[in-house]
C-alpha positions as CSV (number, residue, x, y, z in Angstrom):
1,M,119.5,-108.7,245.9
2,N,118.6,-111.2,243.2
3,I,116.2,-113.8,244.6
4,L,115.3,-117.0,242.8
5,L,112.0,-118.6,243.7
6,W,109.3,-120.5,241.9
7,H,105.7,-119.4,241.6
8,V,104.2,-122.0,243.9
9,H,101.8,-120.1,246.1
10,G,100.2,-117.1,244.4
11,S,98.9,-115.2,247.4
12,W,102.0,-115.6,249.5
13,T,104.3,-114.7,246.5
14,T,102.2,-111.6,245.8
15,A,103.3,-110.2,249.2
16,F,106.9,-111.4,248.9
17,V,107.6,-109.8,245.6
18,H,106.6,-106.4,247.0
19,G,109.9,-106.0,248.6
20,P,112.9,-103.9,247.3
21,H,114.7,-106.8,245.5
22,R,114.7,-108.4,242.0
23,Y,112.7,-111.6,241.9
24,L,113.7,-114.3,239.4
25,I,110.7,-116.4,238.5
26,P,111.3,-119.5,236.4
27,V,109.2,-119.9,233.3
28,T,108.9,-122.8,230.9
29,P,107.1,-123.1,227.5
30,D,104.2,-125.1,229.1
31,R,104.0,-122.9,232.1
32,G,103.8,-126.0,234.2
33,P,104.4,-126.5,237.9
34,D,108.2,-126.0,237.4
35,G,107.8,-122.9,235.2
36,L,104.5,-121.2,235.9
37,G,106.1,-117.7,235.5
38,R,104.4,-114.5,236.7
39,A,100.9,-114.6,238.1
40,Q,98.0,-114.0,235.8
41,T,95.4,-113.1,238.3
42,Y,97.4,-111.2,240.9
43,E,99.2,-107.8,240.5
44,W,103.0,-108.2,240.7
45,P,105.5,-105.4,240.3
46,A,107.9,-105.3,237.4
47,S,110.8,-106.3,239.7
48,A,109.3,-109.9,239.4
49,V,110.8,-111.1,236.1
50,E,110.4,-114.3,234.2
51,L,113.6,-116.2,233.2
52,T,113.9,-119.4,231.3
53,P,116.2,-122.2,232.6
54,E,118.7,-121.2,230.0
55,Q,118.6,-117.5,231.2
56,L,118.8,-118.6,234.8
57,R,122.1,-120.4,234.2
58,E,123.7,-117.0,233.2
59,A,121.8,-114.9,235.8
60,A,123.3,-113.4,238.9
61,I,121.6,-115.1,241.8
62,D,122.3,-114.1,245.4
63,V,119.9,-116.5,247.2
64,V,117.3,-119.1,246.5
65,V,114.0,-119.5,248.3
66,L,113.1,-123.2,247.9
67,Q,109.5,-124.3,248.5
68,R,109.4,-127.9,247.2
69,P,112.0,-130.7,247.8
70,S,112.2,-131.2,244.1
71,E,113.6,-127.7,243.6
72,V,116.9,-128.7,245.0
73,A,117.6,-130.9,242.0
74,L,116.2,-128.2,239.6
75,V,118.7,-125.6,240.9
76,E,121.5,-128.1,240.4
77,Q,120.3,-129.0,236.9
78,W,119.4,-125.5,235.7
79,I,122.0,-123.2,237.2
80,G,124.7,-125.8,238.1
81,R,125.0,-124.9,241.7
82,R,124.0,-126.8,244.9
83,P,121.6,-124.9,247.2
84,G,123.2,-124.1,250.5
85,V,126.7,-125.0,249.3
86,D,127.4,-123.1,246.1
87,V,124.6,-120.5,246.5
88,P,122.9,-119.4,249.7
89,A,119.4,-120.8,250.2
90,V,116.5,-121.2,252.6
91,Y,113.6,-123.6,252.5
92,L,110.1,-122.1,252.9
93,E,107.5,-124.5,254.2
94,H,103.9,-123.2,253.6
95,N,102.0,-126.2,254.9
96,A,101.0,-127.8,258.1
97,P,102.4,-131.4,258.5
98,G,100.5,-134.1,256.7
99,T,99.0,-131.7,254.1
100,G,99.3,-133.3,250.6
101,G,101.2,-136.3,252.0
102,A,104.3,-134.3,252.5
103,G,106.9,-135.6,255.0
104,T,106.9,-139.0,256.6
105,G,105.0,-140.3,259.6
106,G,101.7,-139.1,261.0
107,V,101.0,-136.0,263.0
108,P,102.6,-135.1,265.5
109,D,105.6,-137.2,264.4
110,T,105.7,-136.0,260.8
111,R,109.3,-135.8,259.7
112,H,110.0,-132.8,257.4
113,P,111.4,-133.7,254.0
114,M,114.2,-131.2,254.5
115,A,115.0,-132.2,258.2
116,D,118.8,-132.3,258.7
117,A,119.4,-131.1,255.1
118,G,121.6,-128.2,256.3
119,L,119.3,-125.4,255.2
120,P,117.2,-123.1,257.4
121,I,113.6,-124.1,257.3
122,V,111.2,-121.1,257.4
123,H,107.7,-121.8,258.7
124,V,104.7,-119.4,258.1
125,T,103.1,-120.1,261.5
126,H,104.3,-121.0,265.0
127,F,101.9,-123.9,264.8
128,N,103.7,-125.4,261.9
129,R,107.0,-125.1,263.5
130,L,105.7,-126.8,266.6
131,F,104.1,-129.7,264.7
132,W,106.8,-130.4,262.1
133,D,109.8,-132.6,263.2
134,S,112.6,-130.7,261.5
135,G,115.4,-132.7,263.1
136,A,118.5,-130.6,263.8
137,S,117.7,-128.0,261.1
138,R,117.5,-124.4,262.1
139,T,113.9,-123.3,262.1
140,V,112.6,-119.7,261.7
141,V,109.0,-118.4,261.8
142,I,108.1,-115.5,259.6
143,E,104.4,-114.9,259.9
144,H,102.3,-113.9,257.0
145,G,101.9,-110.3,255.8
146,I,99.8,-109.1,252.9
147,P,99.3,-105.9,250.9
148,D,96.6,-103.9,252.5
149,P,93.5,-103.9,250.2
150,G,91.9,-101.1,252.3
151,H,88.8,-101.0,254.6
152,R,86.2,-101.8,252.0
153,Y,83.5,-103.4,254.2
154,T,79.9,-102.6,253.4
155,G,78.2,-105.9,254.5
156,E,75.2,-104.9,252.3
157,I,74.6,-108.5,251.2
158,P,73.2,-110.6,254.1
159,R,75.2,-113.7,253.2
160,A,78.5,-115.2,254.4
161,A,81.6,-115.3,252.1
162,V,83.7,-118.5,252.1
163,V,86.9,-118.7,250.1
164,V,88.3,-122.2,249.3
165,N,89.8,-123.7,246.2
166,D,88.9,-127.3,245.3
167,P,86.4,-127.8,248.1
168,V,85.1,-131.1,246.8
169,R,88.6,-132.7,246.2
170,R,90.0,-131.4,249.5
171,G,86.9,-132.5,251.5
172,R,87.4,-132.7,255.2
173,W,90.7,-130.7,255.1
174,T,88.8,-127.6,254.1
175,G,85.7,-128.4,256.2
176,T,83.6,-129.0,253.1
177,D,81.6,-131.5,255.1
178,L,80.6,-128.7,257.5
179,L,79.1,-126.4,254.7
180,P,75.6,-127.9,254.6
181,G,75.0,-127.4,258.3
182,L,76.4,-123.9,258.2
183,A,74.4,-123.0,255.1
184,A,71.3,-123.9,257.0
185,A,72.2,-121.1,259.4
186,A,73.4,-118.5,256.9
187,P,73.2,-118.4,253.1
188,L,76.8,-118.9,251.8
189,D,78.6,-117.6,248.7
190,V,81.7,-119.8,248.1
191,F,84.5,-118.3,246.1
192,G,87.4,-120.2,244.6
193,M,88.7,-122.5,241.9
194,R,86.4,-125.4,241.2
195,A,83.9,-124.2,243.8
196,D,81.2,-124.8,241.2
197,Q,81.6,-128.6,241.9
198,L,79.7,-128.0,245.1
199,D,76.0,-128.9,245.0
200,V,74.6,-127.8,248.3
201,P,71.2,-126.1,248.9
202,G,71.8,-122.5,250.0
203,I,75.2,-122.2,248.5
204,R,76.2,-120.0,245.5
205,T,79.6,-120.3,243.9
206,F,82.0,-117.9,242.2
207,D,85.5,-117.9,240.7
208,L,86.9,-114.3,240.6
209,P,90.3,-112.7,240.2
210,Q,91.7,-111.2,243.4
211,A,90.7,-107.6,242.7
212,Q,87.0,-108.5,242.2
213,L,87.1,-111.0,245.0
214,H,88.0,-108.4,247.6
215,D,85.0,-106.2,246.7
216,A,82.8,-109.3,246.7
217,M,84.0,-110.4,250.1
218,A,83.6,-106.9,251.6
219,A,80.0,-106.7,250.4
220,R,79.0,-109.9,252.4
221,R,77.9,-109.5,255.9
222,L,80.6,-111.9,257.3
223,Y,83.4,-114.1,256.4
224,L,83.1,-117.8,257.3
225,H,86.3,-119.9,257.5
226,P,85.5,-123.6,257.9
227,I,89.1,-124.8,257.2
228,R,89.9,-127.7,259.4
229,W,93.6,-128.2,258.6
230,T,95.8,-125.6,257.0
231,S,98.7,-123.3,258.0
232,L,96.7,-120.1,258.2
233,G,94.4,-119.2,255.4
234,L,95.4,-116.0,253.7
235,S,91.8,-115.4,252.8
236,L,91.0,-115.1,256.5
237,L,93.7,-112.4,256.8
238,E,92.4,-110.7,253.7
239,A,88.8,-110.6,255.0
240,M,90.1,-109.1,258.2
241,H,92.1,-106.4,256.3
242,L,88.9,-105.6,254.4
243,G,87.1,-105.0,257.7
244,V,84.8,-108.1,257.5
245,P,83.9,-109.8,260.8
246,V,85.1,-113.4,260.8
247,V,83.6,-116.7,262.0
248,A,86.2,-119.4,262.0
249,L,87.0,-122.9,263.1
250,A,89.5,-122.5,266.0
251,T,92.1,-124.9,264.5
252,T,95.8,-124.6,263.8
253,E,96.9,-120.9,264.0
254,V,93.5,-119.3,263.9
255,Y,93.4,-118.6,267.6
256,R,96.5,-116.4,267.2
257,A,95.0,-114.4,264.3
258,V,91.5,-113.7,265.6
259,P,91.5,-112.0,269.0
260,P,88.4,-111.6,271.1
261,G,86.1,-108.9,269.6
262,A,87.4,-109.4,266.0
263,G,85.0,-112.3,265.3
264,V,84.0,-115.6,266.7
265,I,86.2,-118.7,266.7
266,S,85.2,-122.1,268.0
267,T,85.7,-125.9,267.5
268,D,81.9,-126.3,267.8
269,P,80.2,-125.7,264.4
270,E,76.9,-125.0,266.2
271,E,78.6,-122.0,267.9
272,L,79.8,-120.9,264.5
273,A,76.3,-121.2,263.1
274,A,74.9,-119.1,265.9
275,A,77.5,-116.4,265.4
276,A,76.7,-116.2,261.7
277,R,73.0,-115.8,262.5
278,R,73.9,-113.1,265.0
279,Y,75.9,-111.1,262.4
280,L,73.2,-111.4,259.9
281,A,70.6,-110.1,262.3
282,D,72.8,-107.2,263.6
283,P,74.7,-105.3,261.0
284,D,76.1,-102.7,263.5
285,L,77.7,-105.5,265.6
286,A,79.1,-107.0,262.4
287,A,80.6,-103.7,261.3
288,A,82.1,-103.1,264.8
289,H,83.7,-106.5,264.9
290,G,85.0,-106.1,261.4
291,T,86.7,-102.8,262.3
292,A,88.3,-104.5,265.3
293,A,89.4,-107.4,263.0
294,R,91.1,-104.9,260.7
295,H,93.0,-103.2,263.5
296,A,94.2,-106.6,264.8
297,V,95.4,-107.9,261.5
298,L,97.2,-104.7,260.5
299,E,99.1,-104.9,263.8
300,R,100.3,-108.6,263.4
301,Y,100.1,-109.3,259.7
302,G,101.1,-106.1,258.0
303,L,103.2,-106.2,254.8
304,K,106.1,-104.0,256.2
305,R,106.7,-106.4,259.2
306,F,106.6,-109.3,256.8
307,L,109.1,-107.9,254.4
308,D,111.4,-106.6,257.1
309,D,111.5,-110.1,258.7
310,W,112.4,-111.6,255.3
311,D,115.1,-109.0,254.6
312,A,116.7,-109.7,258.0
313,L,116.9,-113.4,257.3
314,L,118.1,-113.2,253.7
315,E,120.8,-110.6,254.6
316,E,122.0,-113.0,257.3
317,V,122.0,-116.0,254.9
318,V,124.0,-114.3,252.1
319,A,126.5,-112.6,254.5
């Protein structure tokens, strides 16, 4: 199957392009948002190929996975076909309602921009499907799955890892306001793009490619997930795959991802701070909970289940 999709979400796309198909990734000379091309910091297989808009017009395309409303017009302009009419298509929604101002109306009445557009809307969490108003559009949930980086946990560095991009700009969305209080309980190493804009006592910052990031996360005693409003952070699932115990705000879909014994979740930052202190003081407990986290995440968020679910949907759409 030849699948056209834009490079919008690097971590999610890294899992998606590990399927058995050919993935057509638009590229433009400026490698801007509409033509970013292949990832530079993630490992993608050779079956993910870059095509210019001119090459796409001549390419065989079986289905389009749309991820932004503006891509509907791009498909019509670049390949001369209407998504869902002249070429099969689905719309993948990565975000929780309200994120980035998408949709109309406040939560929980936010109307999805593709509501009633005639395309299946694929959500990445059950929480998102529950909270988006998708009108009469068919909705499907395909939960995340990621390539297994392996059980690498050592926990030798008595600090907590946090992964967040743009923590200053995103502010309360990513729980940046909670970091000073949490850093008072456990020293934090914050990884991510523009994390160096943080200026908080007890916090060190790093921006690493994914392969180095996984080793760095696995060396920290615990993973701290302060995200207040998002679908379900893939960094949380990566930490669990690595065998790192997690301490996370119990918001959006987190309750479903972190079962008892695999870490600590709470809406009370004081409880999260206490859990971080406990893991720092008890490496054996941290390792045991990390192992439980790995078992839980492999069962629900494994790559094979993710790819099988997508294959089933796409085969149905193109039939």
